[in-house]
Backbone bond lengths (Angstrom), bond angles and torsions (degrees), N, CA, C in turn:
res aa  C-N    CA-C-N  psi(-1)  N-CA   C-N-CA  omega(-1)  CA-C   N-CA-C  phi
1 M - - - 1.535 - - 1.520 107.24 -
2 G 1.295 117.10 -44.96 1.489 119.32 -174.70 1.579 112.13 -62.92
3 L 1.302 111.66 -42.29 1.446 116.65 179.50 1.529 114.49 -62.68
4 I 1.274 113.06 -38.00 1.479 120.49 178.72 1.516 110.09 -68.71
5 L 1.395 117.24 -39.12 1.406 121.99 176.93 1.534 111.94 -62.50
6 V 1.353 116.35 -46.39 1.434 122.94 178.72 1.497 111.19 -58.24
7 Q 1.322 114.81 -49.21 1.499 121.37 -179.45 1.585 107.70 -59.60
8 F 1.377 118.34 -44.09 1.449 117.48 179.98 1.509 110.79 -62.54
9 W 1.348 115.17 -42.72 1.461 118.92 -176.96 1.535 108.31 -64.45
10 S 1.213 118.15 -42.83 1.597 122.85 179.70 1.482 107.97 -62.83
11 V 1.282 121.31 -46.44 1.469 119.55 -177.78 1.523 110.52 -73.00
12 T 1.219 122.89 -29.46 1.475 128.46 171.53 1.467 109.26 -62.77
13 I 1.303 118.79 -45.90 1.486 122.03 -174.55 1.548 104.21 -67.44
14 M 1.376 117.13 -45.64 1.442 121.87 -175.60 1.592 109.90 -61.87
15 T 1.312 113.48 -43.44 1.474 117.92 179.35 1.557 111.33 -63.45
16 D 1.316 116.19 -41.49 1.436 121.76 179.51 1.497 110.86 -62.51
17 F 1.362 113.64 -45.08 1.477 117.09 178.32 1.551 108.81 -61.17
18 A 1.271 117.77 -50.06 1.468 118.65 -176.87 1.563 109.70 -57.33
19 E 1.279 115.90 -47.63 1.505 118.11 -178.31 1.507 112.04 -64.60
20 N 1.330 112.57 -40.30 1.482 113.39 -178.76 1.550 114.23 -71.40
21 L 1.287 114.90 -30.41 1.487 120.37 178.83 1.599 107.05 -65.18
22 R 1.376 111.82 -45.03 1.481 118.03 179.88 1.570 112.19 -63.62
23 K 1.317 111.89 -44.61 1.457 115.49 -179.64 1.507 112.14 -65.95
24 F 1.318 118.92 -38.79 1.486 121.18 174.51 1.447 110.52 -59.24
25 R 1.306 113.43 -51.44 1.547 120.53 -177.78 1.505 112.10 -53.45
26 K 1.421 114.23 -50.04 1.397 116.56 -178.35 1.471 115.69 -72.13
27 N 1.342 116.89 -28.65 1.449 121.91 176.20 1.584 110.86 -64.40
28 K 1.344 113.84 -32.34 1.471 120.72 -177.46 1.556 106.75 -89.52
29 K 1.361 117.01 -2.51 1.502 121.89 -178.42 1.558 112.47 61.10
30 Y 1.304 118.98 33.57 1.344 126.50 177.07 1.560 111.56 -92.49
31 S 1.318 119.90 136.42 1.438 122.12 169.53 1.571 106.54 -74.79
32 Q 1.307 114.70 169.07 1.452 114.45 175.96 1.522 110.07 -67.61
33 A 1.298 119.06 -30.52 1.461 121.53 176.86 1.570 110.48 -64.01
34 E 1.278 115.66 -45.65 1.474 123.82 179.89 1.501 110.55 -60.39
35 L 1.366 117.79 -47.47 1.444 118.49 -177.48 1.554 106.67 -68.36
36 G 1.306 115.53 -38.64 1.490 119.92 -177.34 1.554 110.65 -60.63
37 R 1.338 113.18 -38.80 1.525 116.51 178.86 1.523 113.50 -68.19
38 K 1.339 112.87 -36.93 1.431 121.05 -177.56 1.601 108.57 -69.24
39 L 1.287 115.53 -34.96 1.485 122.21 -177.94 1.477 112.70 -93.18
40 H 1.314 116.49 -5.40 1.533 123.20 -177.85 1.505 108.09 64.84
41 Y 1.382 115.95 46.87 1.442 122.69 170.24 1.463 105.40 -137.04
42 G 1.445 115.30 160.77 1.365 120.84 -178.12 1.546 111.75 -79.66
43 S 1.266 118.35 158.45 1.447 122.28 172.91 1.500 116.14 -51.60
44 T 1.301 113.01 -40.48 1.534 120.02 177.64 1.471 108.84 -60.56
45 T 1.315 119.24 -43.24 1.456 120.17 178.24 1.561 111.54 -60.38
46 I 1.261 118.74 -48.08 1.373 124.23 176.78 1.531 111.32 -54.58
47 A 1.301 116.09 -52.82 1.449 125.48 176.20 1.561 108.86 -53.52
48 N 1.259 118.77 -43.57 1.511 120.60 -178.95 1.526 111.46 -69.53
49 Y 1.323 116.85 -36.42 1.487 119.38 174.90 1.480 109.38 -62.46
50 E 1.314 118.24 -46.96 1.416 125.16 -174.50 1.541 112.35 -65.13
51 S 1.384 116.02 -36.37 1.424 118.99 179.90 1.526 111.56 -84.20
52 G 1.326 117.84 -10.69 1.528 118.50 -177.90 1.520 110.74 90.78
53 K 1.369 120.31 -3.04 1.448 120.59 -178.83 1.495 111.70 -69.78
54 L 1.350 114.52 -21.51 1.424 120.02 -179.66 1.560 106.84 -127.20
55 T 1.314 112.78 127.76 1.485 119.16 -176.72 1.496 110.24 -98.66
56 Y 1.296 116.06 137.58 1.507 118.97 -175.99 1.547 105.69 -77.82
57 T 1.303 110.51 160.65 1.490 118.16 176.80 1.588 101.79 -130.47
58 V 1.354 111.22 169.06 1.431 116.97 177.53 1.470 112.10 -57.41
59 S 1.268 118.65 -34.20 1.516 121.26 177.42 1.534 110.02 -57.94
60 F 1.252 118.38 -34.22 1.468 121.17 -177.47 1.575 106.58 -56.85
61 F 1.249 117.07 -43.03 1.460 123.95 -176.27 1.516 112.10 -83.35
62 E 1.320 115.87 -22.98 1.483 119.46 173.59 1.486 116.23 -78.59
63 D 1.346 112.04 -11.84 1.495 119.46 176.24 1.515 107.84 -63.44
64 G 1.314 121.82 122.17 1.377 124.40 -173.62 1.582 113.54 -62.50
65 A 1.278 121.01 -26.28 1.486 121.65 177.68 1.572 107.63 -73.95
66 V 1.284 113.88 -41.55 1.561 117.36 -178.12 1.536 109.82 -69.02
67 A 1.356 116.38 -49.32 1.457 119.87 -178.05 1.495 108.74 -59.02
68 G 1.332 117.36 -50.28 1.472 121.15 -177.35 1.484 113.96 -63.23
69 F 1.318 117.02 -33.34 1.487 121.91 -177.73 1.495 108.72 -68.90
70 F 1.357 119.96 -45.46 1.412 121.97 -174.23 1.547 110.49 -76.94
71 V 1.277 118.13 -31.53 1.465 119.08 177.57 1.546 110.46 -70.51
72 K 1.311 119.20 -38.53 1.505 121.96 179.49 1.475 112.42 -68.48
73 Q 1.314 118.57 -27.30 1.461 124.39 -174.17 1.505 106.24 -78.94
């Protein structure tokens, strides 16, 4: 039961992150390429985060460009 709960929690967090990243980007009227340039990532990376194909790690948020961008917004 514990493993299923952890997997559910992990999938939920990843889904929330993907949806929130997409909502944030669209709210700012950025294309994936524009957001990628601002965060020093490629548009494919942003697309993969938004689709859930790529999972974020703590290092994603420790990246100075990423952390600074989201704090300023």
